[in-house]
Each structure stands twice: as C-alpha cells, then as structure tokens.
TIRO-2110 file (N, C-alpha, C; in Angstrom, 1 decimal):
// TIRO-2110
-28.2, -12.4, -0.2, N, 1, A
-28.0, -12.4, -1.6, CA, 1, A
-26.7, -11.6, -2.0, C, 1, A
-26.7, -10.3, -1.5, N, 2, A
-25.6, -9.4, -1.9, CA, 2, A
-24.3, -9.9, -1.3, C, 2, A
-24.4, -10.5, -0.1, N, 3, A
-23.2, -11.1, 0.6, CA, 3, A
-22.6, -12.2, -0.3, C, 3, A
-23.4, -13.0, -0.9, N, 4, A
-22.9, -14.1, -1.8, CA, 4, A
-22.2, -13.5, -3.0, C, 4, A
-22.8, -12.5, -3.5, N, 5, A
-22.2, -11.8, -4.7, CA, 5, A
-20.9, -11.2, -4.3, C, 5, A
-20.8, -10.6, -3.2, N, 6, A
-19.5, -10.0, -2.7, CA, 6, A
-18.4, -11.1, -2.6, C, 6, A
-18.8, -12.3, -2.0, N, 7, A
-17.9, -13.4, -1.8, CA, 7, A
-17.3, -13.8, -3.2, C, 7, A
-18.1, -13.7, -4.2, N, 8, A
-17.7, -14.2, -5.5, CA, 8, A
-16.8, -13.2, -6.3, C, 8, A
-16.8, -11.9, -5.8, N, 9, A
-16.0, -10.9, -6.5, CA, 9, A
-14.6, -11.3, -6.6, C, 9, A
-14.0, -11.0, -7.7, N, 10, A
-12.6, -11.3, -8.0, CA, 10, A
-11.8, -9.9, -8.1, C, 10, A
-10.6, -9.9, -7.6, N, 11, A
-9.7, -8.8, -7.7, CA, 11, A
-8.5, -9.2, -8.4, C, 11, A
-8.0, -8.4, -9.4, N, 12, A
-6.8, -8.8, -10.1, CA, 12, A
-5.7, -7.8, -9.7, C, 12, A
-4.5, -8.5, -9.4, N, 13, A
-3.4, -7.6, -8.9, CA, 13, A
-2.6, -7.1, -10.1, C, 13, A
-1.5, -6.4, -9.9, N, 14, A
-0.7, -5.8, -10.9, CA, 14, A
0.0, -6.9, -11.8, C, 14, A
0.1, -8.1, -11.3, N, 15, A
0.7, -9.2, -12.1, CA, 15, A
-0.3, -10.0, -12.8, C, 15, A
-1.6, -9.6, -12.7, N, 16, A
-2.6, -10.4, -13.4, CA, 16, A
-3.2, -11.6, -12.7, C, 16, A
-2.8, -11.7, -11.4, N, 17, A
-3.3, -12.8, -10.6, CA, 17, A
-4.7, -12.4, -10.0, C, 17, A
-5.6, -13.3, -10.0, N, 18, A
-6.9, -13.1, -9.4, CA, 18, A
-7.0, -13.5, -8.0, C, 18, A
-7.7, -12.7, -7.2, N, 19, A
-7.9, -13.0, -5.8, CA, 19, A
-9.4, -12.9, -5.4, C, 19, A
-9.8, -13.7, -4.4, N, 20, A
-11.2, -13.5, -3.9, CA, 20, A
-11.1, -12.4, -2.9, C, 20, A
-12.3, -12.0, -2.4, N, 21, A
-12.4, -10.9, -1.4, CA, 21, A
-11.6, -11.3, -0.2, C, 21, A
-11.7, -12.5, 0.3, N, 22, A
-11.0, -13.0, 1.5, CA, 22, A
-9.5, -13.0, 1.2, C, 22, A
-9.1, -13.4, 0.1, N, 23, A
-7.6, -13.5, -0.3, CA, 23, A
-7.0, -12.1, -0.4, C, 23, A
-7.7, -11.2, -0.9, N, 24, A
-7.2, -9.8, -1.0, CA, 24, A
-7.1, -9.2, 0.3, C, 24, A
-8.0, -9.5, 1.2, N, 25, A
-7.9, -8.9, 2.6, CA, 25, A
-6.7, -9.6, 3.3, C, 25, A
-6.5, -10.9, 3.1, N, 26, A
-5.3, -11.5, 3.6, CA, 26, A
-4.0, -10.9, 3.1, C, 26, A
-4.0, -10.5, 1.8, N, 27, A
-2.8, -9.9, 1.3, CA, 27, A
-2.6, -8.5, 2.0, C, 27, A
-3.6, -7.8, 2.2, N, 28, A
-3.6, -6.5, 2.9, CA, 28, A
-3.0, -6.7, 4.3, C, 28, A
-3.6, -7.7, 5.0, N, 29, A
-3.1, -8.0, 6.4, CA, 29, A
-1.6, -8.3, 6.4, C, 29, A
-1.2, -9.1, 5.4, N, 30, A
0.2, -9.5, 5.3, CA, 30, A
1.1, -8.3, 5.1, C, 30, A
0.6, -7.4, 4.2, N, 31, A
1.4, -6.2, 3.9, CA, 31, A
1.5, -5.3, 5.2, C, 31, A
0.4, -5.2, 6.0, N, 32, A
0.5, -4.4, 7.2, CA, 32, A
1.5, -5.0, 8.2, C, 32, A
1.5, -6.4, 8.2, N, 33, A
2.4, -7.1, 9.1, CA, 33, A
3.9, -6.8, 8.6, C, 33, A
4.1, -6.8, 7.3, N, 34, A
5.4, -6.5, 6.8, CA, 34, A
5.8, -5.1, 7.1, C, 34, A
4.9, -4.2, 7.0, N, 35, A
5.1, -2.7, 7.3, CA, 35, A
5.6, -2.6, 8.7, C, 35, A
4.9, -3.3, 9.6, N, 36, A
5.3, -3.2, 11.1, CA, 36, A
6.7, -3.8, 11.3, C, 36, A
7.0, -4.8, 10.6, N, 37, A
8.4, -5.4, 10.7, CA, 37, A
9.4, -4.3, 10.2, C, 37, A
9.2, -3.7, 9.1, N, 38, A
10.1, -2.8, 8.5, CA, 38, A
10.2, -1.5, 9.3, C, 38, A
9.1, -0.9, 9.7, N, 39, A
9.0, 0.4, 10.3, CA, 39, A
9.0, 0.3, 11.8, C, 39, A
9.0, -0.9, 12.4, N, 40, A
9.0, -1.0, 13.9, CA, 40, A
7.8, -0.3, 14.4, C, 40, A
6.6, -0.5, 13.8, N, 41, A
5.3, 0.1, 14.3, CA, 41, A
4.4, -1.0, 14.6, C, 41, A
3.2, -0.5, 15.0, N, 42, A
2.1, -1.5, 15.5, CA, 42, A
0.8, -1.2, 14.8, C, 42, A
0.8, -0.9, 13.5, N, 43, A
-0.5, -0.6, 12.8, CA, 43, A
-1.3, -1.9, 12.7, C, 43, A
-2.6, -1.8, 12.7, N, 44, A
-3.5, -2.9, 12.5, CA, 44, A
-4.2, -2.8, 11.2, C, 44, A
-4.5, -3.9, 10.6, N, 45, A
-5.3, -3.8, 9.3, CA, 45, A
-6.6, -3.0, 9.6, C, 45, A
-6.9, -2.1, 8.7, N, 46, A
-8.1, -1.3, 8.8, CA, 46, A
-9.0, -1.4, 7.6, C, 46, A
-10.2, -2.0, 7.8, N, 47, A
-11.0, -2.2, 6.6, CA, 47, A
-11.3, -0.9, 5.8, C, 47, A
-11.2, 0.2, 6.5, N, 48, A
-11.4, 1.5, 5.7, CA, 48, A
-10.4, 1.7, 4.7, C, 48, A
-9.1, 1.2, 4.9, N, 49, A
-8.0, 1.4, 4.0, CA, 49, A
-8.1, 0.3, 2.9, C, 49, A
-8.9, -0.7, 3.0, N, 50, A
-8.9, -1.8, 2.1, CA, 50, A
-9.2, -1.4, 0.7, C, 50, A
-10.2, -0.5, 0.5, N, 51, A
-10.6, 0.0, -0.8, CA, 51, A
-9.4, 0.6, -1.5, C, 51, A
-8.6, 1.4, -0.8, N, 52, A
-7.5, 2.1, -1.4, CA, 52, A
-6.4, 1.1, -1.7, C, 52, A
-6.2, 0.1, -0.8, N, 53, A
-5.2, -0.9, -1.0, CA, 53, A
-5.5, -1.7, -2.3, C, 53, A
-6.8, -2.1, -2.5, N, 54, A
-7.2, -2.9, -3.7, CA, 54, A
-6.9, -2.1, -4.9, C, 54, A
-7.1, -0.8, -4.9, N, 55, A
-6.8, 0.1, -6.0, CA, 55, A
-5.3, 0.0, -6.4, C, 55, A
-4.5, 0.2, -5.4, N, 56, A
-3.0, 0.3, -5.6, CA, 56, A
-2.4, -1.1, -5.9, C, 56, A
-3.0, -2.2, -5.4, N, 57, A
-2.6, -3.5, -5.6, CA, 57, A
-2.8, -4.0, -7.0, C, 57, A
-3.7, -3.3, -7.7, N, 58, A
-4.0, -3.6, -9.1, CA, 58, A
-2.9, -2.9, -10.0, C, 58, A
-2.2, -1.9, -9.4, N, 59, A
-1.2, -1.1, -10.2, CA, 59, A
0.2, -1.6, -9.8, C, 59, A
0.5, -1.8, -8.5, N, 60, A
1.8, -2.2, -8.0, CA, 60, A
1.8, -3.6, -7.4, C, 60, A
2.9, -4.3, -7.6, N, 61, A
3.0, -5.6, -7.0, CA, 61, A
3.3, -5.5, -5.5, C, 61, A
3.1, -6.6, -4.8, N, 62, A
3.4, -6.6, -3.4, CA, 62, A
4.9, -6.2, -3.2, C, 62, A
5.7, -6.7, -4.0, N, 63, A
7.2, -6.4, -3.9, CA, 63, A
7.5, -4.9, -4.1, C, 63, A
6.8, -4.3, -5.0, N, 64, A
7.0, -2.9, -5.2, CA, 64, A
6.4, -2.0, -4.1, C, 64, A
5.3, -2.5, -3.5, N, 65, A
4.8, -1.7, -2.3, CA, 65, A
5.8, -1.9, -1.1, C, 65, A
6.3, -3.0, -0.9, N, 66, A
7.3, -3.2, 0.2, CA, 66, A
8.5, -2.4, -0.1, C, 66, A
9.0, -2.4, -1.4, N, 67, A
10.1, -1.5, -1.7, CA, 67, A
9.9, -0.1, -1.4, C, 67, A
8.7, 0.4, -1.7, N, 68, A
8.3, 1.8, -1.4, CA, 68, A
8.4, 2.1, 0.1, C, 68, A
7.9, 1.1, 0.9, N, 69, A
7.9, 1.3, 2.3, CA, 69, A
9.3, 1.4, 2.8, C, 69, A
10.2, 0.5, 2.3, N, 70, A
11.6, 0.5, 2.7, CA, 70, A
12.3, 1.8, 2.3, C, 70, A
11.9, 2.4, 1.1, N, 71, A
12.6, 3.6, 0.6, CA, 71, A
12.2, 4.8, 1.4, C, 71, A
11.1, 4.8, 2.2, N, 72, A
10.7, 5.9, 2.9, CA, 72, A
11.8, 6.2, 4.0, C, 72, A
12.2, 7.4, 4.1, N, 73, A
13.1, 7.8, 5.2, CA, 73, A
12.6, 9.2, 5.7, C, 73, A
13.1, 9.6, 6.8, N, 74, A
12.6, 10.9, 7.4, CA, 74, A
13.1, 12.1, 6.6, C, 74, A
14.0, 11.9, 5.7, N, 75, A
14.4, 13.1, 4.9, CA, 75, A
13.5, 13.4, 3.8, C, 75, A
12.5, 12.4, 3.5, N, 76, A
11.6, 12.6, 2.5, CA, 76, A
10.5, 13.5, 2.8, C, 76, A
9.6, 13.8, 1.9, N, 77, A
8.5, 14.8, 2.1, CA, 77, A
7.6, 14.5, 3.3, C, 77, A
7.5, 13.2, 3.7, N, 78, A
6.5, 12.9, 4.7, CA, 78, A
7.3, 12.3, 5.9, C, 78, A
7.3, 13.0, 7.0, N, 79, A
8.0, 12.5, 8.2, CA, 79, A
7.4, 11.2, 8.7, C, 79, A
6.1, 11.3, 8.9, N, 80, A
5.4, 10.2, 9.6, CA, 80, A
4.5, 9.5, 8.5, C, 80, A
5.0, 8.5, 7.9, N, 81, A
4.2, 7.8, 6.9, CA, 81, A
3.4, 6.7, 7.6, C, 81, A
2.1, 6.6, 7.2, N, 82, A
1.3, 5.5, 7.7, CA, 82, A
0.7, 4.8, 6.5, C, 82, A
0.2, 3.6, 6.8, N, 83, A
-0.5, 2.9, 5.7, CA, 83, A
-1.6, 3.7, 5.1, C, 83, A
-2.4, 4.4, 5.9, N, 84, A
-3.5, 5.2, 5.4, CA, 84, A
-3.0, 6.2, 4.4, C, 84, A
-1.9, 6.9, 4.8, N, 85, A
-1.3, 7.9, 3.9, CA, 85, A
-0.7, 7.3, 2.6, C, 85, A
0.0, 6.2, 2.7, N, 86, A
0.6, 5.5, 1.6, CA, 86, A
-0.5, 5.1, 0.6, C, 86, A
-1.6, 4.6, 1.0, N, 87, A
-2.6, 4.1, 0.1, CA, 87, A
-3.6, 5.1, -0.3, C, 87, A
-3.5, 6.3, 0.1, N, 88, A
-4.4, 7.4, -0.3, CA, 88, A
-4.3, 7.6, -1.8, C, 88, A
-5.5, 7.9, -2.4, N, 89, A
-5.6, 8.1, -3.8, CA, 89, A
-5.6, 9.6, -4.2, C, 89, A
-6.0, 10.4, -3.3, N, 90, A
-6.1, 11.8, -3.5, CA, 90, A
-5.5, 12.6, -2.4, C, 90, A
-5.1, 13.9, -2.7, N, 91, A
-4.6, 14.8, -1.7, CA, 91, A
-5.2, 16.2, -2.0, C, 91, A
-4.7, 17.2, -1.3, N, 92, A
-5.3, 18.6, -1.6, CA, 92, A
-5.1, 19.0, -3.1, C, 92, A
-4.0, 18.5, -3.7, N, 93, A
-3.7, 18.9, -5.1, CA, 93, A
-4.5, 18.0, -6.1, C, 93, A
-5.1, 17.0, -5.7, N, 94, A
-5.9, 16.1, -6.6, CA, 94, A
-5.4, 14.7, -6.5, C, 94, A
-5.1, 14.1, -7.6, N, 95, A
-4.6, 12.6, -7.6, CA, 95, A
-3.3, 12.5, -6.9, C, 95, A
-3.1, 11.4, -6.2, N, 96, A
-1.9, 11.1, -5.4, CA, 96, A
-1.4, 9.7, -5.7, C, 96, A
-0.1, 9.6, -5.8, N, 97, A
0.5, 8.3, -6.0, CA, 97, A
1.8, 8.2, -5.2, C, 97, A
1.6, 8.1, -3.9, N, 98, A
2.7, 8.1, -3.0, CA, 98, A
3.6, 6.9, -3.2, C, 98, A
3.1, 5.7, -3.6, N, 99, A
3.9, 4.6, -3.8, CA, 99, A
4.8, 4.8, -5.0, C, 99, A
4.3, 5.4, -6.0, N, 100, A
5.2, 5.7, -7.2, CA, 100, A
6.2, 6.7, -6.8, C, 100, A
5.9, 7.7, -6.0, N, 101, A
6.9, 8.7, -5.6, CA, 101, A
8.0, 8.1, -4.8, C, 101, A
7.6, 7.2, -3.9, N, 102, A
8.6, 6.5, -3.1, CA, 102, A
9.5, 5.6, -3.9, C, 102, A
8.9, 4.9, -4.9, N, 103, A
9.7, 4.1, -5.7, CA, 103, A
10.8, 4.9, -6.5, C, 103, A
10.5, 6.1, -6.8, N, 104, A
11.4, 7.0, -7.6, CA, 104, A
12.3, 7.8, -6.7, C, 104, A
12.1, 7.8, -5.4, N, 105, A
12.8, 8.5, -4.4, CA, 105, A
14.3, 8.1, -4.3, C, 105, A
15.2, 9.0, -4.3, N, 106, A
16.6, 8.7, -4.1, CA, 106, A
17.0, 9.4, -2.8, C, 106, A
17.5, 8.6, -1.8, N, 107, A
17.9, 9.2, -0.5, CA, 107, A
18.9, 10.3, -0.7, C, 107, A
18.8, 11.3, 0.1, N, 108, A
19.8, 12.5, 0.0, CA, 108, A
21.2, 12.0, 0.1, C, 108, A
22.0, 12.5, -0.8, N, 109, A
23.4, 12.1, -0.7, CA, 109, A
24.2, 13.1, 0.2, C, 109, A
25.1, 12.6, 0.9, N, 110, A
25.9, 13.4, 1.8, CA, 110, A
27.3, 13.5, 1.3, C, 110, A
27.7, 14.7, 1.0, N, 111, A
29.1, 14.9, 0.4, CA, 111, A
30.0, 15.1, 1.6, C, 111, A
31.1, 14.3, 1.6, N, 112, A
32.1, 14.5, 2.7, CA, 112, A
33.3, 15.2, 2.1, C, 112, A
END
C-alpha cells in the first residue's frame, strides 16, 4: 500500500515541471552521468543523495546545476567536489547552498 503511494508521489522542479518518483531518479542519474563527463570521474548514482538532489532540483534547474559543476575549479574553496558535497543541505555552519555559491563564483583572474 505504501509502495503504491510512493509511486504516485509527484516532484516539482525549479521550472514547475512535475515528475514521478521514477522520473526524478532518472533525472538524478542523468545529472551524475553529465557530472562524470564534465569532471572525468566515475561517480555512481547513490540513492542516499537522492533526497538532497530532489531538494535542490526544486530550487535550481538542471541547466543551473550543470553550470555550477562546470564553474567549479581547484582554486575554489573545495578542492575535491563530489555529488554528495554539492547536494548537501547543511554544513558545520548550518544551512549550505553550494550550487548557489558556485553559480556566483568568478574564477581567479591572473594579471600579467
């Protein structure tokens, strides 16, 4: 009975589009695949990160999340960025929005 209710759950993204439970997991898997293409890594979709992904996917579009991943560079505050860290909602200081921080990040300028 609970499984059927879960299957009917709808998730709305930042653009107002509704997704089923399966569709949102597929979006998450696609994003991890895109992450691996951009970062040359081999992360696998992790159901433990899905809750945090759903939270951020309601705030940021897929395009914005991909842009945040592309903007990360080693000169930024986080040398080793992982999907788990990117989708984290809290840190030691309280609330965290690493996607928002990356979207606002400007790479260091080098003066010649």
